[in-house]
C-alpha positions as MATLAB code, in Angstrom:
seq = 'XXXXXXXXXXXXXXXXXXXXXXXXXXXXXXXXXXXXXXXXXXXXXXXXXXXXXXXXXXXXXXXXXXXXXXXXXXXXXXXXXXXXXXXXXXXXXXXXXXXXXXXXXXXXXXXXXXXXXXXXXXXXXXXXXXXXXXXXXXXXXXXXXXXXXXXXXXXXXXXXXXXXXXXXXXXXXXXXXXXXXXXXXXXXXXXXXXXXXXXXXXXXXXXXXXXXXXXXXXXXXXXXXXXXXXXXXXXXXXXXXXXXXXXXXXXXXXXXXXXXXXXXXXXXXXXXXXXXXXXXXXXXXXXXXXXXXXXXXXXXXXXXXXXXXXXXXXXXXXXXXXXXXXXXXXXXXX';
ca = [
     302.208   81.956   23.634;
     300.340   81.143   20.622;
     297.176   82.287   22.053;
     298.591   85.536   23.160;
     300.070   86.217   19.938;
     297.242   85.514   17.905;
     295.212   87.875   20.321;
     297.887   90.671   19.652;
     297.693   90.381   15.988;
     293.732   90.321   15.852;
     293.935   93.364   18.248;
     296.410   95.097   16.047;
     293.968   94.295   12.837;
     291.072   95.622   14.503;
     292.673   98.705   15.375;
     294.158   99.262   11.748;
     290.388   98.695   10.462;
     289.259  101.727   12.722;
     292.063  103.986   11.081;
     290.838  106.125    8.372;
     292.590  106.331    5.462;
     292.022  109.050    2.569;
     294.022  108.877   -0.674;
     295.107  112.594   -1.800;
     296.159  113.973   -5.350;
     298.528  116.703   -5.275;
     300.021  118.377   -8.193;
     303.366  121.027   -8.606;
     302.354  122.889  -11.768;
     305.230  124.313  -13.413;
     305.371  127.440  -15.773;
     308.258  129.252  -16.572;
     307.724  133.323  -16.922;
     309.842  136.233  -17.692;
     313.003  133.716  -17.000;
     311.811  132.674  -13.502;
     310.202  129.155  -12.745;
     306.833  129.278  -11.068;
     304.705  126.898   -9.592;
     300.994  127.468   -9.266;
     299.786  127.859   -5.702;
     296.179  127.127   -4.716;
     293.762  129.701   -2.989;
     293.104  130.094    0.584;
     291.754  127.204    2.565;
     289.992  129.116    5.278;
     292.629  128.227    7.899;
     293.921  131.022    9.730;
     297.700  131.622    9.005;
     297.800  128.544    7.031;
     300.913  128.485    4.471;
     300.470  128.335    0.741;
     299.877  124.968   -0.653;
     299.698  123.268   -4.213;
     296.317  122.237   -5.867;
     294.968  119.109   -4.121;
     292.110  117.249   -3.429;
     290.947  113.598   -2.449;
     290.571  110.798   -4.823;
     286.908  109.736   -5.050;
     286.763  105.962   -6.452;
     283.137  106.376   -7.215;
     283.169  109.656   -9.546;
     286.988  109.424  -10.577;
     287.880  106.308  -12.846;
     291.340  106.998  -12.578;
     293.969  109.210  -10.176;
     294.706  111.258  -13.258;
     291.118  112.032  -14.163;
     290.358  112.980  -10.453;
     293.739  115.176  -10.595;
     292.695  117.323  -13.807;
     289.160  117.803  -12.139;
     290.559  118.948   -8.724;
     292.838  121.295  -10.816;
     290.269  122.653  -12.845;
     287.930  123.394  -10.050;
     290.888  124.817   -7.783;
     292.272  126.839  -10.233;
     290.498  127.208  -13.583;
     293.318  125.847  -15.556;
     293.472  123.025  -18.175;
     296.619  121.314  -17.879;
     298.532  119.215  -20.413;
     301.665  117.322  -19.564;
     301.230  115.311  -16.530;
     303.345  112.629  -14.750;
     303.077  110.834  -11.810;
     305.912  111.192   -8.993;
     305.906  109.049   -5.931;
     303.319  108.283   -3.150;
     303.898  110.242   -0.042;
     302.456  108.448    3.263;
     304.542  109.777    6.318;
     301.953  110.587    8.995;
     303.584  113.540   10.486;
     303.804  115.190    7.151;
     300.145  115.308    6.636;
     298.968  116.157   10.195;
     299.727  118.336   13.111;
     300.650  116.699   16.380;
     297.675  115.085   17.903;
     295.635  115.165   14.859;
     293.044  112.476   14.696;
     291.835  113.160   11.104;
     292.235  110.480    8.243;
     295.768  109.597    7.497;
     296.498  111.091    4.245;
     298.283  109.150    1.450;
     299.158  111.500   -1.167;
     299.720  110.861   -4.767;
     302.475  113.597   -6.011;
     302.417  114.694   -9.663;
     304.217  117.110  -11.919;
     302.482  119.226  -14.454;
     304.082  121.469  -17.172;
     302.385  124.280  -18.769;
     302.442  128.049  -20.185;
     301.222  130.575  -17.850;
     297.972  132.022  -19.144;
     297.997  135.845  -20.531;
     294.476  135.825  -19.184;
     294.771  135.395  -15.165;
     291.083  136.318  -14.520;
     290.068  132.795  -14.114;
     292.943  131.868  -11.863;
     292.281  135.155   -9.882;
     288.510  134.224   -9.231;
     289.812  130.925   -7.628;
     292.651  132.383   -5.544;
     295.218  130.800   -7.249;
     298.683  132.349   -8.509;
     301.576  131.150  -10.190;
     304.573  131.967   -7.776;
     308.412  131.660   -8.262;
     309.498  128.267   -6.979;
     312.893  129.697   -5.411;
     310.516  131.549   -2.946;
     310.485  127.957   -1.260;
     313.942  126.926   -2.013;
     316.217  130.036   -2.148;
     319.260  127.823   -1.782;
     318.849  125.969   -5.367;
     319.121  129.160   -7.303;
     323.019  129.241   -8.466;
     322.376  131.473  -11.582;
     324.330  133.946   -9.972;
     326.818  132.016   -8.142;
     326.541  130.362   -4.777;
     323.359  131.551   -2.764;
     324.348  133.257    0.205;
     321.765  131.836    2.368;
     323.845  128.372    2.214;
     326.925  129.807    4.238;
     324.998  132.458    6.273;
     322.075  130.292    7.575;
     322.312  126.614    6.373;
     325.619  125.334    6.745;
     326.623  126.414   10.439;
     323.678  124.816   11.999;
     324.116  121.658    9.984;
     327.659  121.467   10.718;
     326.814  121.373   14.378;
     323.772  119.049   13.896;
     326.706  116.695   11.802;
     329.337  117.082   14.143;
     330.638  113.528   15.383;
     328.557  111.503   13.260;
     330.218  110.367   10.169;
     327.045  109.327    8.412;
     325.680  112.820    8.817;
     328.603  114.559    7.440;
     329.044  112.369    4.544;
     325.206  113.260    3.579;
     325.953  117.165    4.466;
     328.719  116.869    2.088;
     327.138  115.183   -0.861;
     324.025  117.589   -0.386;
     325.429  121.039   -0.067;
     329.040  120.221   -1.467;
     330.979  120.701    1.834;
     331.099  119.448    5.192;
     331.974  122.820    7.062;
     331.482  126.470    6.512;
     334.667  127.078    4.826;
     333.768  124.967    1.918;
     332.308  127.618   -0.035;
     333.784  126.734   -3.539;
     330.415  125.032   -4.572;
     332.401  121.549   -5.426;
     330.214  118.968   -5.989;
     326.991  120.489   -6.082;
     324.273  118.406   -7.594;
     321.243  120.334   -8.958;
     319.181  117.011   -8.920;
     319.407  116.407   -5.172;
     316.591  118.888   -4.393;
     314.653  116.466   -2.241;
     317.834  115.193   -0.606;
     318.632  118.622    0.625;
     315.013  119.347    1.775;
     315.017  115.979    3.773;
     318.491  116.980    5.521;
     317.208  120.130    6.605;
     313.957  118.426    7.837;
     315.658  115.892    9.705;
     318.109  118.602   11.433;
     314.962  120.493   12.478;
     315.939  123.490   10.638;
     312.769  124.218    8.481;
     309.289  125.261    9.726;
     307.543  122.028    8.749;
     309.633  120.112   11.301;
     308.099  122.336   14.058;
     304.610  121.780   12.790;
     305.231  118.172   12.513;
     305.740  117.878   16.475;
     309.539  117.130   16.023;
     312.367  118.451   18.028;
     313.139  121.648   15.944;
     315.974  124.300   15.994;
     314.712  126.677   13.164;
     317.271  129.366   12.278;
     315.363  132.079   10.518;
     313.362  131.343    7.587;
     314.849  128.794    5.463;
     312.433  129.364    2.677;
     309.005  129.851    2.666;
     307.181  126.862    4.123;
     303.994  125.136    2.356;
     301.091  123.375    4.062;
     300.965  119.831    4.722;
     303.900  117.873    2.895;
     303.414  119.955   -0.055;
     307.042  121.556    0.207;
     308.396  117.860   -0.176;
     306.154  117.250   -3.127;
     307.385  120.383   -4.751;
     311.078  119.317   -3.827;
     310.466  116.015   -5.751;
     309.053  117.890   -8.874;
     312.055  120.073   -9.154;
     314.485  117.323   -9.174;
     312.459  115.127  -11.229;
     312.019  118.038  -14.088;
     316.009  119.019  -13.539;
     317.128  115.296  -14.043;
     314.663  114.708  -17.009;
     315.757  117.922  -18.844;
     319.071  115.697  -19.512;
     317.075  112.911  -21.420;
     313.974  113.789  -22.629;
     312.728  117.095  -24.455;
     310.274  118.244  -21.897;
     311.729  121.773  -22.012;
     309.499  122.373  -24.851;
     306.482  121.889  -23.030;
     307.180  125.148  -21.346;
     308.211  127.010  -24.380;
     306.112  128.768  -27.067;
     305.691  127.185  -30.360;
     308.649  129.475  -31.826;
     311.597  130.606  -29.832;
     314.962  132.376  -29.948;
     318.072  130.131  -28.546;
     318.426  132.887  -25.835;
     315.110  132.350  -24.886;
     315.509  128.558  -24.546;
     318.762  128.993  -22.696;
     317.224  131.220  -20.316;
     314.472  128.656  -19.473;
     316.891  125.832  -18.935;
     318.865  128.019  -16.961;
     315.836  128.961  -14.732;
     314.798  125.139  -14.255;
     318.271  123.871  -13.569;
     319.298  126.992  -11.361;
     322.646  126.893  -13.293;
     324.277  129.774  -15.384;
     325.195  128.182  -18.705;
     327.992  129.181  -21.239;
     326.255  130.805  -24.174;
     328.543  129.214  -27.141;
     328.467  125.792  -25.076;
     324.843  125.851  -24.930;
     324.368  126.771  -28.684;
     326.643  123.795  -29.670;
     324.703  121.441  -27.591;
     321.409  122.263  -28.809;
     322.679  122.032  -32.389;
     324.468  118.585  -31.841;
     321.275  117.015  -30.484;
     319.374  118.392  -33.280;
     316.444  119.350  -31.147;
     315.226  122.580  -32.828;
     315.114  123.553  -36.533;
     315.216  127.241  -37.698;
     311.728  128.420  -38.888;
     313.248  130.958  -41.271;
     311.785  133.870  -39.318;
     313.257  136.104  -36.911;
     312.150  137.785  -33.631;
     312.725  141.669  -33.828;
     311.725  142.640  -30.340;
     314.950  141.195  -28.381;
     316.069  144.728  -27.676;
     319.267  144.249  -30.092;
     319.849  142.268  -33.403;
     316.999  140.424  -34.816;
     317.276  136.948  -33.470;
     316.611  133.750  -35.691;
     313.566  131.865  -34.504;
     313.428  128.085  -33.938;
     310.867  125.584  -33.018;
     310.888  121.927  -31.331;
     311.697  119.189  -34.196;
     309.686  116.357  -33.014;
     311.032  113.907  -35.352;
     313.785  113.454  -32.708;
     311.550  111.308  -30.513;
     311.476  108.790  -33.124;
     315.064  109.017  -33.692;
     316.695  108.660  -30.630;
     315.921  106.819  -27.365;
     316.773  109.643  -25.102;
     316.678  113.113  -26.809;
     317.706  115.566  -24.244;
     320.131  118.440  -23.194;
     322.928  116.730  -21.588;
     324.345  119.211  -19.413;
     327.960  118.969  -17.763;
     328.065  118.075  -14.145;
     328.784  121.312  -12.349;
     332.334  121.064  -10.193;
];
């Protein structure tokens, strides 16, 4: 028995040595333009009918001293864009997420990143590479609650999800936590948590309701098009990036990475609303901003507002030394 067991382990190890592994670097580069959160989509891959994807490339340990150096090189090569703020998200290694059924290419372990930037006024460099900024709600239309509960939830998501979860208490509980209700009659938006972007995507994937489930060779029940798919595991990485950014708004001043040097409070509010997918009460938001002391007036006004001149503000960087968690502590949606 011992000999058999030892031989089995040895055989498994021999097979694992023959399985090629590749480390991929993938980033969701986010900007907010014209009150819309937008993500940078890389150019064409040359593959017919290949869906959109995030800037990505392989880590080369011989030329890239660190993952981040490699990431920045790939982004510049694919988009002609020099990014500023970058943070690592998670490592994604599921086989099915990065390959089609029967694929024998190397198993790719993706290191996902979030980057924040301002969309360049001169987009010629982006156009030459085929890259462009696209609204992120194009990929996640159920996440935009700025104008109320998105109809796609009750029309196309909850009916098949309720059928999938029927008779399974665990599934019903996940459905309630993710979409604010376990059946189609729950349409008041209770318990909607804007940070559960990844959990909602994973639920739709597991239920076989999105195109990625079909591509990965899973049994899928796709009902129409629930947002635009992305190639490989890129929509999952984007979901992770959106969730991270929405959560981080509340305890770090990351929103100012997306703002110009000077801005009005209305512009700041519209940017926060765009990211969080929530409509915010104007006076409550202003009291929140004033209470956190994140901004200070410049003494100037903006005249191109379409109405009365509005005071201009700037980020007060001293707050980083004054408080441990300087962010916009938005209330919970009920």
